[in-house]
Structure formats: structure tokens, C-alpha cells
TIVO-2410 file (N, C-alpha, C; in nm, 3 decimals):
# residues 147
REC num residu      c1      c2      c3 atome chaine
REC   1      M   3.970   2.423   0.767     N      A
REC   1      M   3.816   2.350   0.784    CA      A
REC   1      M   3.699   2.465   0.790     C      A
REC   2      A   3.693   2.524   0.868     N      A
REC   2      A   3.633   2.607   0.918    CA      A
REC   2      A   3.598   2.720   0.784     C      A
REC   3      G   3.692   2.757   0.738     N      A
REC   3      G   3.703   2.865   0.614    CA      A
REC   3      G   3.647   2.809   0.526     C      A
REC   4      E   3.599   2.706   0.458     N      A
REC   4      E   3.567   2.600   0.356    CA      A
REC   4      E   3.380   2.638   0.308     C      A
REC   5      A   3.372   2.613   0.215     N      A
REC   5      A   3.192   2.609   0.179    CA      A
REC   5      A   3.126   2.538   0.215     C      A
REC   6      G   3.202   2.408   0.188     N      A
REC   6      G   3.176   2.305   0.227    CA      A
REC   6      G   3.225   2.225   0.331     C      A
REC   7      K   3.160   2.107   0.393     N      A
REC   7      K   3.190   1.968   0.474    CA      A
REC   7      K   3.256   1.869   0.405     C      A
REC   8      R   3.349   1.813   0.452     N      A
REC   8      R   3.410   1.680   0.378    CA      A
REC   8      R   3.351   1.587   0.518     C      A
REC   9      L   3.251   1.465   0.429     N      A
REC   9      L   3.205   1.394   0.483    CA      A
REC   9      L   3.267   1.229   0.438     C      A
REC  10      G   3.343   1.164   0.468     N      A
REC  10      G   3.410   1.079   0.405    CA      A
REC  10      G   3.462   1.107   0.240     C      A
REC  11      R   3.450   1.070   0.119     N      A
REC  11      R   3.451   1.113   0.008    CA      A
REC  11      R   3.388   1.195  -0.045     C      A
REC  12      M   3.255   1.195   0.034     N      A
REC  12      M   3.168   1.289  -0.049    CA      A
REC  12      M   3.201   1.466  -0.013     C      A
REC  13      R   3.168   1.552  -0.081     N      A
REC  13      R   3.214   1.693  -0.028    CA      A
REC  13      R   3.051   1.752  -0.033     C      A
REC  14      F   2.978   1.816   0.063     N      A
REC  14      F   2.870   1.913   0.066    CA      A
REC  14      F   2.877   2.053   0.079     C      A
REC  15      S   2.807   2.138   0.003     N      A
REC  15      S   2.797   2.240   0.045    CA      A
REC  15      S   2.667   2.280   0.121     C      A
REC  16      A   2.649   2.418   0.141     N      A
REC  16      A   2.502   2.458   0.193    CA      A
REC  16      A   2.446   2.432   0.126     C      A
REC  17      A   2.449   2.475  -0.010     N      A
REC  17      A   2.372   2.559  -0.133    CA      A
REC  17      A   2.318   2.440  -0.191     C      A
REC  18      G   2.443   2.313  -0.204     N      A
REC  18      G   2.381   2.165  -0.245    CA      A
REC  18      G   2.299   2.124  -0.161     C      A
REC  19      T   2.312   2.108  -0.024     N      A
REC  19      T   2.254   2.066   0.099    CA      A
REC  19      T   2.111   2.054   0.086     C      A
REC  20      A   2.079   2.218   0.091     N      A
REC  20      A   1.944   2.309   0.119    CA      A
REC  20      A   1.900   2.238  -0.070     C      A
REC  21      T   1.919   2.256  -0.136     N      A
REC  21      T   1.886   2.191  -0.270    CA      A
REC  21      T   1.817   2.027  -0.203     C      A
REC  22      G   1.947   1.961  -0.227     N      A
REC  22      G   1.899   1.848  -0.175    CA      A
REC  22      G   1.794   1.821  -0.106     C      A
REC  23      L   1.799   1.907   0.067     N      A
REC  23      L   1.640   1.860   0.120    CA      A
REC  23      L   1.510   1.936   0.047     C      A
REC  24      A   1.531   2.025  -0.036     N      A
REC  24      A   1.391   2.062  -0.054    CA      A
REC  24      A   1.334   1.978  -0.140     C      A
REC  25      A   1.427   1.909  -0.217     N      A
REC  25      A   1.402   1.773  -0.364    CA      A
REC  25      A   1.354   1.630  -0.241     C      A
REC  26      A   1.402   1.616  -0.147     N      A
REC  26      A   1.362   1.573  -0.024    CA      A
REC  26      A   1.227   1.572   0.009     C      A
REC  27      I   1.200   1.661   0.103     N      A
REC  27      I   1.045   1.714   0.089    CA      A
REC  27      I   1.001   1.704  -0.021     C      A
REC  28      L   1.004   1.753  -0.153     N      A
REC  28      L   0.892   1.781  -0.225    CA      A
REC  28      L   0.885   1.639  -0.255     C      A
REC  29      L   0.974   1.509  -0.304     N      A
REC  29      L   0.944   1.362  -0.320    CA      A
REC  29      L   0.872   1.328  -0.167     C      A
REC  30      G   0.914   1.370  -0.091     N      A
REC  30      G   0.822   1.299   0.041    CA      A
REC  30      G   0.646   1.354   0.034     C      A
REC  31      F   0.637   1.482  -0.033     N      A
REC  31      F   0.490   1.478  -0.010    CA      A
REC  31      F   0.407   1.415  -0.130     C      A
REC  32      T   0.514   1.382  -0.275     N      A
REC  32      T   0.441   1.320  -0.368    CA      A
REC  32      T   0.442   1.159  -0.361     C      A
REC  33      F   0.519   1.157  -0.299     N      A
REC  33      F   0.498   1.005  -0.262    CA      A
REC  33      F   0.465   0.932  -0.158     C      A
REC  34      A   0.380   1.047  -0.037     N      A
REC  34      A   0.384   1.011   0.089    CA      A
REC  34      A   0.276   0.895   0.107     C      A
REC  35      A   0.177   0.866  -0.022     N      A
REC  35      A   0.104   0.740   0.001    CA      A
REC  35      A   0.147   0.600   0.009     C      A
REC  36      Q   0.320   0.611  -0.081     N      A
REC  36      Q   0.346   0.496  -0.086    CA      A
REC  36      Q   0.411   0.416   0.007     C      A
REC  37      A   0.435   0.269   0.001     N      A
REC  37      A   0.506   0.210   0.074    CA      A
REC  37      A   0.685   0.239   0.126     C      A
REC  38      L   0.711   0.230   0.224     N      A
REC  38      L   0.889   0.264   0.251    CA      A
REC  38      L   0.929   0.109   0.281     C      A
REC  39      L   0.878   0.044   0.294     N      A
REC  39      L   0.996  -0.111   0.238    CA      A
REC  39      L   1.042  -0.155   0.142     C      A
REC  40      A   1.124  -0.231   0.119     N      A
REC  40      A   1.148  -0.255  -0.033    CA      A
REC  40      A   1.077  -0.383  -0.057     C      A
REC  41      P   1.071  -0.371  -0.266     N      A
REC  41      P   0.961  -0.433  -0.278    CA      A
REC  41      P   0.998  -0.628  -0.242     C      A
REC  42      Q   1.076  -0.659  -0.233     N      A
REC  42      Q   1.077  -0.785  -0.216    CA      A
REC  42      Q   1.033  -0.823  -0.081     C      A
REC  43      Y   0.948  -0.745  -0.002     N      A
REC  43      Y   0.918  -0.781   0.131    CA      A
REC  43      Y   0.778  -0.773   0.063     C      A
REC  44      Y   0.747  -0.693  -0.020     N      A
REC  44      Y   0.574  -0.708  -0.071    CA      A
REC  44      Y   0.598  -0.894  -0.154     C      A
REC  45      E   0.672  -0.881  -0.234     N      A
REC  45      E   0.645  -0.996  -0.315    CA      A
REC  45      E   0.693  -1.113  -0.216     C      A
REC  46      Q   0.776  -1.134  -0.113     N      A
REC  46      Q   0.756  -1.264  -0.015    CA      A
REC  46      Q   0.606  -1.228   0.069     C      A
REC  47      A   0.544  -1.141   0.055     N      A
REC  47      A   0.397  -1.193   0.146    CA      A
REC  47      A   0.326  -1.182   0.035     C      A
REC  48      R   0.323  -1.186  -0.062     N      A
REC  48      R   0.242  -1.240  -0.202    CA      A
REC  48      R   0.276  -1.421  -0.161     C      A
REC  49      R   0.446  -1.449  -0.165     N      A
REC  49      R   0.439  -1.565  -0.257    CA      A
REC  49      R   0.407  -1.667  -0.100     C      A
REC  50      E   0.432  -1.608   0.009     N      A
REC  50      E   0.401  -1.693   0.132    CA      A
REC  50      E   0.251  -1.697   0.197     C      A
REC  51      A   0.186  -1.570   0.129     N      A
REC  51      A   0.037  -1.585   0.142    CA      A
REC  51      A  -0.057  -1.737   0.187     C      A
REC  52      A  -0.124  -1.755   0.278     N      A
REC  52      A  -0.171  -1.888   0.330    CA      A
REC  52      A  -0.298  -1.899   0.226     C      A
REC  53      S  -0.344  -1.797   0.168     N      A
REC  53      S  -0.486  -1.789   0.099    CA      A
REC  53      S  -0.472  -1.657  -0.007     C      A
REC  54      V  -0.506  -1.715  -0.134     N      A
REC  54      V  -0.499  -1.600  -0.213    CA      A
REC  54      V  -0.587  -1.618  -0.308     C      A
REC  55      I  -0.713  -1.506  -0.310     N      A
REC  55      I  -0.860  -1.484  -0.320    CA      A
REC  55      I  -0.919  -1.419  -0.422     C      A
REC  56      V  -0.947  -1.415  -0.514     N      A
REC  56      V  -1.018  -1.309  -0.583    CA      A
REC  56      V  -1.173  -1.314  -0.592     C      A
REC  57      I  -1.225  -1.170  -0.530     N      A
REC  57      I  -1.348  -1.134  -0.503    CA      A
REC  57      I  -1.431  -1.083  -0.611     C      A
REC  58      A  -1.533  -1.060  -0.651     N      A
REC  58      A  -1.603  -0.967  -0.726    CA      A
REC  58      A  -1.677  -0.872  -0.639     C      A
REC  59      V  -1.670  -0.744  -0.612     N      A
REC  59      V  -1.636  -0.679  -0.481    CA      A
REC  59      V  -1.824  -0.600  -0.490     C      A
REC  60      S  -1.853  -0.606  -0.400     N      A
REC  60      S  -1.985  -0.553  -0.398    CA      A
REC  60      S  -2.039  -0.428  -0.323     C      A
REC  61      A  -1.944  -0.397  -0.189     N      A
REC  61      A  -1.944  -0.289  -0.162    CA      A
REC  61      A  -1.783  -0.221  -0.077     C      A
REC  62      V  -1.756  -0.112  -0.089     N      A
REC  62      V  -1.690  -0.056   0.003    CA      A
REC  62      V  -1.736   0.045   0.067     C      A
REC  63      Q  -1.678   0.012   0.245     N      A
REC  63      Q  -1.742   0.130   0.301    CA      A
REC  63      Q  -1.560   0.170   0.396     C      A
REC  64      P  -1.557   0.345   0.352     N      A
REC  64      P  -1.500   0.373   0.348    CA      A
REC  64      P  -1.447   0.422   0.515     C      A
REC  65      P  -1.315   0.441   0.562     N      A
REC  65      P  -1.302   0.556   0.734    CA      A
REC  65      P  -1.400   0.622   0.717     C      A
REC  66      E  -1.411   0.638   0.857     N      A
REC  66      E  -1.474   0.806   0.876    CA      A
REC  66      E  -1.347   0.899   0.867     C      A
REC  67      A  -1.244   0.879   0.854     N      A
REC  67      A  -1.089   0.989   0.879    CA      A
REC  67      A  -1.071   0.942   0.770     C      A
REC  68      G  -0.943   1.026   0.778     N      A
REC  68      G  -0.887   1.061   0.647    CA      A
REC  68      G  -0.812   0.934   0.556     C      A
REC  69      F  -0.819   0.880   0.646     N      A
REC  69      F  -0.742   0.725   0.575    CA      A
REC  69      F  -0.763   0.637   0.754     C      A
REC  70      G  -0.722   0.539   0.659     N      A
REC  70      G  -0.767   0.388   0.772    CA      A
REC  70      G  -0.807   0.226   0.725     C      A
REC  71      I  -0.919   0.198   0.750     N      A
REC  71      I  -0.935   0.052   0.692    CA      A
REC  71      I  -1.098   0.092   0.586     C      A
REC  72      C  -1.085   0.048   0.474     N      A
REC  72      C  -1.184   0.009   0.408    CA      A
REC  72      C  -1.302  -0.153   0.414     C      A
REC  73      R  -1.363  -0.131   0.446     N      A
REC  73      R  -1.415  -0.284   0.466    CA      A
REC  73      R  -1.464  -0.332   0.301     C      A
REC  74      V  -1.402  -0.439   0.267     N      A
REC  74      V  -1.406  -0.421   0.111    CA      A
REC  74      V  -1.489  -0.560   0.122     C      A
REC  75      T  -1.615  -0.570   0.076     N      A
REC  75      T  -1.678  -0.663   0.114    CA      A
REC  75      T  -1.736  -0.739  -0.038     C      A
REC  76      G  -1.741  -0.856  -0.068     N      A
REC  76      G  -1.739  -0.935  -0.168    CA      A
REC  76      G  -1.748  -1.069  -0.190     C      A
REC  77      Q  -1.774  -1.164  -0.310     N      A
REC  77      Q  -1.767  -1.282  -0.321    CA      A
REC  77      Q  -1.679  -1.366  -0.355     C      A
REC  78      V  -1.653  -1.438  -0.289     N      A
REC  78      V  -1.576  -1.532  -0.366    CA      A
REC  78      V  -1.504  -1.576  -0.497     C      A
REC  79      R  -1.484  -1.543  -0.581     N      A
REC  79      R  -1.472  -1.567  -0.750    CA      A
REC  79      R  -1.441  -1.665  -0.742     C      A
REC  80      A  -1.298  -1.750  -0.659     N      A
REC  80      A  -1.200  -1.824  -0.742    CA      A
REC  80      A  -1.094  -1.831  -0.619     C      A
REC  81      V  -1.041  -1.905  -0.575     N      A
REC  81      V  -0.951  -1.971  -0.485    CA      A
REC  81      V  -0.877  -2.010  -0.517     C      A
REC  82      E  -0.744  -1.887  -0.495     N      A
REC  82      E  -0.608  -1.922  -0.628    CA      A
REC  82      E  -0.472  -2.015  -0.534     C      A
REC  83      R  -0.501  -2.016  -0.381     N      A
REC  83      R  -0.442  -2.097  -0.295    CA      A
REC  83      R  -0.497  -2.092  -0.135     C      A
REC  84      G  -0.500  -2.209  -0.150     N      A
REC  84      G  -0.548  -2.251   0.029    CA      A
REC  84      G  -0.631  -2.240   0.007     C      A
REC  85      A  -0.692  -2.331   0.129     N      A
REC  85      A  -0.819  -2.405   0.148    CA      A
REC  85      A  -0.932  -2.331   0.264     C      A
REC  86      A  -0.922  -2.212   0.279     N      A
REC  86      A  -0.928  -2.161   0.430    CA      A
REC  86      A  -1.123  -2.066   0.316     C      A
REC  87      Y  -1.111  -2.055   0.218     N      A
REC  87      Y  -1.220  -1.989   0.122    CA      A
REC  87      Y  -1.280  -2.089   0.028     C      A
REC  88      A  -1.392  -2.091  -0.003     N      A
REC  88      A  -1.476  -2.138  -0.135    CA      A
REC  88      A  -1.546  -2.041  -0.213     C      A
REC  89      A  -1.507  -2.066  -0.355     N      A
REC  89      A  -1.578  -1.996  -0.414    CA      A
REC  89      A  -1.718  -1.975  -0.414     C      A
REC  90      G  -1.802  -1.831  -0.406     N      A
REC  90      G  -1.937  -1.879  -0.371    CA      A
REC  90      G  -1.953  -1.773  -0.237     C      A
REC  91      Q  -1.858  -1.781  -0.126     N      A
REC  91      Q  -1.815  -1.728  -0.001    CA      A
REC  91      Q  -1.835  -1.589   0.007     C      A
REC  92      V  -1.898  -1.488   0.091     N      A
REC  92      V  -1.906  -1.366   0.093    CA      A
REC  92      V  -1.803  -1.306   0.203     C      A
REC  93      V  -1.729  -1.253   0.185     N      A
REC  93      V  -1.615  -1.204   0.276    CA      A
REC  93      V  -1.607  -1.052   0.254     C      A
REC  94      T  -1.585  -1.010   0.373     N      A
REC  94      T  -1.484  -0.852   0.411    CA      A
REC  94      T  -1.385  -0.827   0.456     C      A
REC  95      L  -1.292  -0.783   0.391     N      A
REC  95      L  -1.208  -0.779   0.396    CA      A
REC  95      L  -1.142  -0.634   0.450     C      A
REC  96      A  -1.035  -0.631   0.487     N      A
REC  96      A  -0.957  -0.477   0.574    CA      A
REC  96      A  -0.876  -0.466   0.510     C      A
REC  97      V  -0.894  -0.355   0.385     N      A
REC  97      V  -0.770  -0.283   0.310    CA      A
REC  97      V  -0.754  -0.158   0.341     C      A
REC  98      P  -0.654  -0.108   0.369     N      A
REC  98      P  -0.598   0.009   0.420    CA      A
REC  98      P  -0.608   0.113   0.291     C      A
REC  99      C  -0.670   0.218   0.328     N      A
REC  99      C  -0.733   0.334   0.261    CA      A
REC  99      C  -0.691   0.455   0.309     C      A
REC 100      R  -0.740   0.532   0.170     N      A
REC 100      R  -0.730   0.700   0.193    CA      A
REC 100      R  -0.802   0.776   0.147     C      A
REC 101      K  -0.856   0.854   0.190     N      A
REC 101      K  -0.911   0.926   0.096    CA      A
REC 101      K  -0.895   1.059   0.025     C      A
REC 102      A  -0.931   1.123  -0.076     N      A
REC 102      A  -0.809   1.217  -0.157    CA      A
REC 102      A  -0.787   1.316  -0.041     C      A
REC 103      G  -0.664   1.381  -0.093     N      A
REC 103      G  -0.587   1.480  -0.001    CA      A
REC 103      G  -0.547   1.413   0.165     C      A
REC 104      A  -0.568   1.292   0.177     N      A
REC 104      A  -0.562   1.244   0.292    CA      A
REC 104      A  -0.419   1.256   0.333     C      A
REC 105      Q  -0.296   1.271   0.428     N      A
REC 105      Q  -0.187   1.251   0.399    CA      A
REC 105      Q  -0.165   1.087   0.533     C      A
REC 106      P  -0.152   0.986   0.496     N      A
REC 106      P  -0.131   0.869   0.634    CA      A
REC 106      P   0.027   0.868   0.674     C      A
REC 107      P   0.039   0.802   0.782     N      A
REC 107      P   0.185   0.810   0.830    CA      A
REC 107      P   0.287   0.756   0.746     C      A
REC 108      L   0.396   0.787   0.722     N      A
REC 108      L   0.502   0.694   0.618    CA      A
REC 108      L   0.510   0.568   0.693     C      A
REC 109      G   0.490   0.459   0.614     N      A
REC 109      G   0.590   0.351   0.690    CA      A
REC 109      G   0.550   0.244   0.545     C      A
REC 110      G   0.528   0.080   0.593     N      A
REC 110      G   0.528  -0.042   0.504    CA      A
REC 110      G   0.365  -0.034   0.474     C      A
REC 111      T   0.259   0.012   0.574     N      A
REC 111      T   0.128  -0.011   0.459    CA      A
REC 111      T   0.118   0.053   0.342     C      A
REC 112      I   0.028   0.011   0.281     N      A
REC 112      I   0.022   0.058   0.154    CA      A
REC 112      I  -0.149   0.083   0.145     C      A
REC 113      Y  -0.172   0.230   0.137     N      A
REC 113      Y  -0.313   0.273   0.147    CA      A
REC 113      Y  -0.383   0.278   0.027     C      A
REC 114      Q  -0.495   0.249  -0.032     N      A
REC 114      Q  -0.569   0.231  -0.176    CA      A
REC 114      Q  -0.634   0.362  -0.199     C      A
REC 115      E  -0.643   0.439  -0.292     N      A
REC 115      E  -0.745   0.557  -0.254    CA      A
REC 115      E  -0.871   0.453  -0.280     C      A
REC 116      V  -0.959   0.558  -0.136     N      A
REC 116      V  -1.147   0.531  -0.179    CA      A
REC 116      V  -1.193   0.558  -0.310     C      A
REC 117      D  -1.190   0.611  -0.374     N      A
REC 117      D  -1.249   0.657  -0.464    CA      A
REC 117      D  -1.193   0.575  -0.621     C      A
REC 118      V  -1.078   0.533  -0.631     N      A
REC 118      V  -1.029   0.405  -0.708    CA      A
REC 118      V  -1.105   0.247  -0.619     C      A
REC 119      L  -1.045   0.212  -0.490     N      A
REC 119      L  -1.078   0.141  -0.474    CA      A
REC 119      L  -1.236   0.079  -0.514     C      A
REC 120      S  -1.347   0.219  -0.471     N      A
REC 120      S  -1.478   0.170  -0.498    CA      A
REC 120      S  -1.480   0.145  -0.659     C      A
REC 121      A  -1.428   0.204  -0.755     N      A
REC 121      A  -1.425   0.203  -0.872    CA      A
REC 121      A  -1.423   0.029  -0.908     C      A
REC 122      M  -1.342  -0.014  -0.867     N      A
REC 122      M  -1.273  -0.157  -0.929    CA      A
REC 122      M  -1.374  -0.291  -0.875     C      A
REC 123      P  -1.381  -0.363  -0.948     N      A
REC 123      P  -1.555  -0.448  -0.959    CA      A
REC 123      P  -1.448  -0.584  -0.921     C      A
REC 124      F  -1.362  -0.608  -0.963     N      A
REC 124      F  -1.336  -0.716  -0.858    CA      A
REC 124      F  -1.170  -0.656  -0.798     C      A
REC 125      G  -1.100  -0.748  -0.721     N      A
REC 125      G  -0.974  -0.764  -0.629    CA      A
REC 125      G  -0.904  -0.888  -0.597     C      A
REC 126      R  -0.773  -0.904  -0.551     N      A
REC 126      R  -0.748  -1.000  -0.545    CA      A
REC 126      R  -0.664  -1.000  -0.390     C      A
REC 127      A  -0.680  -1.051  -0.353     N      A
REC 127      A  -0.622  -1.075  -0.189    CA      A
REC 127      A  -0.521  -1.178  -0.128     C      A
REC 128      Y  -0.390  -1.117  -0.077     N      A
REC 128      Y  -0.264  -1.200  -0.038    CA      A
REC 128      Y  -0.364  -1.219   0.135     C      A
REC 129      L  -0.383  -1.306   0.171     N      A
REC 129      L  -0.431  -1.337   0.306    CA      A
REC 129      L  -0.344  -1.435   0.419     C      A
REC 130      D  -0.270  -1.401   0.492     N      A
REC 130      D  -0.236  -1.468   0.582    CA      A
REC 130      D  -0.336  -1.578   0.682     C      A
REC 131      A  -0.267  -1.636   0.754     N      A
REC 131      A  -0.338  -1.772   0.810    CA      A
REC 131      A  -0.483  -1.706   0.891     C      A
REC 132      Q  -0.485  -1.573   0.962     N      A
REC 132      Q  -0.572  -1.544   1.021    CA      A
REC 132      Q  -0.683  -1.470   0.943     C      A
REC 133      G  -0.654  -1.459   0.767     N      A
REC 133      G  -0.725  -1.412   0.734    CA      A
REC 133      G  -0.683  -1.284   0.708     C      A
REC 134      A  -0.623  -1.192   0.730     N      A
REC 134      A  -0.590  -1.044   0.721    CA      A
REC 134      A  -0.482  -1.046   0.633     C      A
REC 135      L  -0.527  -0.932   0.502     N      A
REC 135      L  -0.391  -0.882   0.431    CA      A
REC 135      L  -0.276  -0.909   0.456     C      A
REC 136      A  -0.154  -0.991   0.379     N      A
REC 136      A  -0.034  -1.025   0.428    CA      A
REC 136      A   0.028  -0.868   0.350     C      A
REC 137      L   0.130  -0.797   0.448     N      A
REC 137      L   0.144  -0.682   0.395    CA      A
REC 137      L   0.084  -0.588   0.350     C      A
REC 138      S  -0.053  -0.596   0.381     N      A
REC 138      S  -0.141  -0.452   0.337    CA      A
REC 138      S  -0.096  -0.536   0.192     C      A
REC 139      Q  -0.156  -0.680   0.098     N      A
REC 139      Q  -0.135  -0.712  -0.006    CA      A
REC 139      Q  -0.279  -0.740  -0.094     C      A
REC 140      Y  -0.353  -0.629  -0.119     N      A
REC 140      Y  -0.476  -0.614  -0.213    CA      A
REC 140      Y  -0.420  -0.561  -0.334     C      A
REC 141      E  -0.497  -0.609  -0.456     N      A
REC 141      E  -0.461  -0.559  -0.601    CA      A
REC 141      E  -0.595  -0.542  -0.599     C      A
REC 142      M  -0.628  -0.422  -0.663     N      A
REC 142      M  -0.740  -0.396  -0.783    CA      A
REC 142      M  -0.731  -0.450  -0.879     C      A
REC 143      L  -0.875  -0.472  -0.933     N      A
REC 143      L  -0.903  -0.538  -1.072    CA      A
REC 143      L  -1.002  -0.496  -1.180     C      A
REC 144      K  -0.970  -0.407  -1.279     N      A
REC 144      K  -1.078  -0.345  -1.368    CA      A
REC 144      K  -1.118  -0.473  -1.414     C      A
REC 145      A  -1.089  -0.586  -1.430     N      A
REC 145      A  -1.147  -0.670  -1.526    CA      A
REC 145      A  -1.137  -0.860  -1.414     C      A
REC 146      W  -1.256  -0.957  -1.492     N      A
REC 146      W  -1.192  -1.044  -1.419    CA      A
REC 146      W  -1.025  -1.138  -1.463     C      A
REC 147      P  -0.985  -1.168  -1.398     N      A
REC 147      P  -0.865  -1.180  -1.433    CA      A
REC 147      P  -0.866  -1.320  -1.534     C      A
***
């Protein structure tokens, strides 16, 4: 095996050139998708299904983080309560929405970081909240129009 160009691992065969190409592709994909979440989609779906409250707000202000990424303070008026009794239409709320400025590279993980510029441009948002009023697994849906 010492003289072979590739190494045998289980039933798969890897060559040094193939491994380098795969590594380069993985790095390129990592840069392309660095801001995307790394949990399986079913966990985000479960967080939406099990959210204690689901509200739709008319966004009045978005305060971005000082750093390249962090928490945007999204303030708005509750226009609809789709689930739960903790909120009422007309109530003003401020939500902590994970966000990032253009070009910022937040750490990899399960957090979904919204683009600050896009977040600021959306007039409505749907928030899936846990019992404490925090976003459930960063589930905030930006809406261009009233749903």
C-alpha cells in the first residue's frame, strides 16, 4: 500500500489529487455558504411548529449591531397574532434578530444571520417565538408584503 498513489478507506479510494480537489471545493462552498445555518432543516421546521407564539409585525425600525454581525433590534407593531396569547394586535415589540453586515463572516453554527440591508428594507416580518419571547432557533421570516 505504501507504493500506491491512493489510500484505501473502507470501500472508497482516495487519491492525493482527488483529496486536494475535494478540499478546495469544500473550502469554496464554505466561503459561499458561511452565513447559512448548519442544522438540518427539520430542526428549524420543528422550531416553527412548536413556537409558543407566532406574530406578524409591521417593521418601524432596525438597529444593526456595531460589529459586523450580531443582533439587530427589530422594532414594530404587531399586526397579527397567528399563535399564542402573549401578544396582541397593536402592541409594539422589539425583537432580537441575528444579523450580519455585508461582507461580515459570522461563525458557523445553527444561527441564521439575516443580511442587515435586506432586513432593513422589509416592511413586515413573521417571528416564531419561544415562551420567553425570543426567536425560536432564529426563525424570523422577512416579508415584502402583508401576508
